[in-house]
C-alpha positions as CSV (number, residue, x, y, z in Angstrom):
1,M,-6.9,77.2,41.8
2,R,-10.4,76.0,41.0
3,G,-10.4,72.5,39.2
4,L,-11.1,72.4,35.5
5,G,-12.3,69.3,33.4
6,L,-11.7,68.8,29.6
7,L,-13.7,66.9,27.5
8,G,-11.4,66.1,24.9
9,G,-10.5,63.8,22.0
10,M,-12.2,65.2,19.2
11,S,-9.5,65.3,17.8
12,W,-7.0,64.4,20.5
13,E,-4.5,66.7,18.1
14,S,-6.2,70.1,19.4
15,T,-6.8,68.6,22.9
16,A,-2.9,68.3,23.0
17,L,-2.8,72.1,22.2
18,Y,-5.1,72.7,24.8
19,Y,-3.4,70.8,27.4
20,R,-0.3,72.9,26.6
21,L,-1.7,76.2,26.5
22,L,-3.7,75.7,29.8
23,N,-0.4,74.8,31.5
24,E,1.6,77.5,30.0
25,G,-1.1,80.1,30.9
26,V,-1.1,79.2,34.6
27,R,2.6,79.3,34.8
28,E,3.0,82.4,33.2
29,R,0.5,83.7,35.9
30,R,1.9,82.0,38.9
31,G,5.5,81.1,37.9
32,G,7.6,78.5,39.4
33,L,6.5,74.9,39.3
34,H,2.9,75.9,39.3
35,S,0.7,74.1,36.5
36,A,-3.1,73.6,35.7
37,P,-5.5,71.5,37.7
38,L,-7.0,69.6,35.0
39,L,-9.2,66.6,34.5
40,L,-9.3,64.9,31.0
41,W,-12.0,62.9,29.7
42,S,-10.6,62.1,26.3
43,F,-13.1,60.4,23.7
44,D,-12.6,57.9,20.6
45,F,-13.3,60.5,17.9
46,A,-14.1,57.7,15.3
47,G,-17.6,57.1,17.1
48,I,-18.3,60.8,17.6
49,A,-17.6,61.5,14.0
50,A,-19.8,59.0,12.7
51,R,-22.8,60.2,14.7
52,Q,-22.1,63.8,13.8
53,A,-22.2,62.8,10.2
54,A,-25.4,61.0,11.0
55,G,-26.8,64.0,12.6
56,A,-27.5,62.0,15.9
57,W,-26.9,65.1,18.2
58,D,-29.0,64.0,20.9
59,E,-27.1,60.9,21.3
60,L,-23.8,62.8,21.6
61,G,-25.4,65.4,23.7
62,E,-26.3,62.6,26.4
63,E,-22.8,60.9,26.1
64,L,-20.8,63.9,26.2
65,G,-23.1,65.3,29.0
66,E,-22.5,61.9,31.1
67,A,-18.9,62.2,30.8
68,G,-19.2,65.9,32.2
69,R,-21.0,64.9,35.0
70,R,-18.4,62.2,35.9
71,L,-15.7,65.1,35.6
72,A,-17.8,67.3,37.9
73,A,-18.2,64.4,40.5
74,A,-14.3,63.8,40.6
75,G,-13.8,67.6,41.5
76,A,-14.1,69.8,38.1
77,E,-15.9,72.9,38.9
78,A,-16.2,74.0,35.2
79,L,-15.7,72.3,32.0
80,L,-13.9,73.1,28.5
81,L,-15.5,71.4,25.7
82,C,-12.2,71.0,23.7
83,T,-13.8,71.3,19.9
84,N,-15.8,74.0,18.3
85,T,-18.3,72.0,16.4
86,M,-19.8,69.9,19.6
87,H,-20.9,73.2,21.0
88,R,-23.6,72.4,19.3
89,V,-24.8,70.1,22.1
90,H,-23.3,72.6,24.7
91,G,-26.7,73.1,26.4
92,A,-27.1,69.5,26.9
93,I,-23.7,69.0,28.5
94,E,-24.2,71.7,30.7
95,A,-27.7,70.5,32.0
96,R,-26.2,66.8,32.5
97,A,-23.1,67.9,34.3
98,G,-24.4,70.3,36.6
99,V,-21.3,72.9,36.2
100,P,-20.6,75.7,33.7
101,V,-19.4,74.6,30.3
102,L,-17.3,77.7,29.2
103,H,-18.8,78.4,25.8
104,I,-16.0,78.7,22.8
105,A,-18.0,81.2,20.9
106,D,-18.0,83.8,23.8
107,A,-14.5,83.7,24.3
108,A,-14.2,84.5,20.5
109,G,-16.9,87.2,20.2
110,R,-15.0,89.0,23.2
111,A,-12.0,89.4,21.5
112,L,-13.5,90.0,18.3
113,R,-15.7,92.5,20.1
114,E,-12.3,94.4,21.7
115,A,-10.9,94.3,18.2
116,G,-13.7,96.0,16.6
117,C,-14.3,93.1,14.0
118,R,-18.0,92.9,13.3
119,R,-17.7,91.0,9.9
120,P,-15.4,88.1,10.3
121,A,-14.5,85.0,7.9
122,F,-15.8,81.9,9.8
123,L,-13.9,78.9,8.8
124,G,-14.8,75.4,10.7
125,T,-16.6,72.1,10.1
126,R,-19.7,72.2,7.7
127,F,-21.5,72.1,10.9
128,S,-20.5,74.9,12.3
129,M,-20.5,76.7,9.2
130,E,-24.0,75.4,8.1
131,Q,-25.9,75.4,11.1
132,D,-26.4,78.5,13.5
133,F,-25.5,76.9,17.1
134,Y,-22.2,79.3,16.6
135,T,-22.8,82.3,14.2
136,G,-25.8,82.9,15.9
137,R,-24.6,83.1,19.4
138,L,-21.9,85.4,18.1
139,A,-24.8,87.7,16.6
140,E,-27.2,87.4,19.6
141,R,-24.7,87.8,22.2
142,H,-21.7,89.5,20.8
143,G,-23.2,91.8,17.9
144,I,-20.8,89.6,15.5
145,H,-21.9,89.1,12.2
146,A,-20.0,86.0,10.6
147,L,-19.7,85.3,7.2
148,V,-19.4,81.9,6.0
149,P,-17.7,80.4,2.7
150,G,-19.4,79.3,-0.4
151,A,-20.5,75.8,-0.8
152,Q,-17.2,74.8,-2.6
153,D,-15.0,76.4,-0.1
154,R,-17.2,75.0,2.8
155,A,-16.6,71.5,1.5
156,T,-12.8,72.6,0.8
157,V,-12.5,73.7,4.6
158,H,-14.4,70.7,5.7
159,D,-12.6,68.0,4.2
160,V,-9.1,69.2,5.2
161,I,-10.1,69.1,8.8
162,Y,-11.3,65.8,8.8
163,G,-9.2,64.3,6.3
164,E,-6.0,65.9,7.1
165,L,-5.6,68.0,10.6
166,C,-7.6,65.5,12.7
167,R,-5.0,63.0,11.5
168,G,-2.3,65.2,12.4
169,I,-1.5,65.6,8.5
170,V,-0.3,69.4,7.9
171,R,0.0,70.0,3.7
172,P,1.0,73.2,2.4
173,E,-1.3,72.5,-0.6
174,S,-4.0,72.6,2.0
175,K,-2.9,75.8,3.6
176,R,-2.7,77.5,0.1
177,A,-6.2,76.4,-0.6
178,Y,-7.5,77.8,2.9
179,L,-5.6,81.4,2.1
180,D,-7.4,81.2,-1.2
181,V,-10.9,81.1,0.8
182,V,-9.9,83.5,3.0
183,G,-8.6,85.8,0.1
184,R,-12.1,85.4,-1.3
185,M,-13.7,86.3,1.6
186,A,-11.7,89.2,2.6
187,G,-12.7,90.5,-1.1
188,E,-16.2,90.1,0.2
189,G,-15.9,92.3,3.0
190,A,-14.6,90.2,5.9
191,D,-12.8,92.3,8.6
192,G,-11.1,89.2,10.5
193,V,-10.9,85.5,10.3
194,I,-12.1,83.1,12.8
195,L,-10.4,79.9,13.3
196,G,-13.7,78.2,14.1
197,C,-12.3,74.7,14.7
198,T,-9.6,73.9,17.1
199,E,-7.3,71.8,14.5
200,I,-7.1,75.0,12.3
201,T,-4.5,76.8,14.1
202,M,-2.1,73.6,13.2
203,L,-2.4,74.9,9.6
204,I,-2.7,78.8,9.3
205,G,-2.3,81.8,11.7
206,Q,-1.7,85.1,12.0
207,A,1.9,84.9,10.2
208,D,-0.1,84.0,7.2
209,M,-2.3,87.0,6.4
210,A,-3.0,90.6,6.8
211,L,-6.4,90.0,8.4
212,P,-6.4,90.0,12.1
213,V,-6.8,86.3,13.1
214,F,-9.0,84.8,16.0
215,D,-7.7,81.5,17.0
216,T,-10.5,80.0,19.1
217,T,-8.2,77.2,20.6
218,A,-6.1,79.9,22.3
219,L,-8.9,82.0,23.3
220,H,-10.8,79.1,24.8
221,A,-7.8,78.2,26.9
222,A,-7.2,81.5,28.1
223,A,-11.0,81.6,29.1
224,G,-10.1,78.3,31.1
225,V,-7.0,79.9,32.8
226,A,-8.9,82.6,34.0
227,F,-11.6,80.6,35.4
228,M,-9.0,78.4,37.5
229,L,-7.0,81.6,38.7
230,G,-10.5,83.4,39.4
231,E,-9.6,86.1,36.8
232,P,-12.1,88.0,34.9
233,G,-12.4,86.8,31.2
234,A,-13.8,83.1,32.1
235,A,-17.7,83.7,31.5
């Protein structure tokens, strides 16, 4: 198997999900006592979040890229960036690390195409919803035209992520609020739902709605498993 590096801690709540999914995926394919050959660099998220809010994306790209370079030097043959939002600096990380960084939007785009969904609702941080680094890639590379919520709903989705989910807090009131957002977007023509922040899977999932759900955490981890095992579906 090929070694995989994880850039995590953004937040550690979802990085823990990645670790479990990657190991479960390898065990399912290989059986027995097999597990995933992983290297993890886990950041202190407080500093990352402060620089996100300040718009210091170049600084973040340098810091994450340097961590990626060190993981590559330690034997990682590719990287998983265990967060949707920080794919804002995907190119800077890949350039500095010198190894492929498996893009989470590509994992989502492949699944959406296979399911025939072309106008999914996109839920994520305000950075992901309001900038085009993610939805633009979905459109340009996969022909997916994601819909984002209105301003008030974007604020609700973002605030729950940073104020609750990243802190390990899961509240039924917030689940209802998210499902209300999804309901409004279904009324606007959404044909699926992208859980476009790696923590959202802690709050809602396929069992909560009729629209098909695309869990980016699970899809990205599956791409990581494919890479480690040399299977199709990694890139």
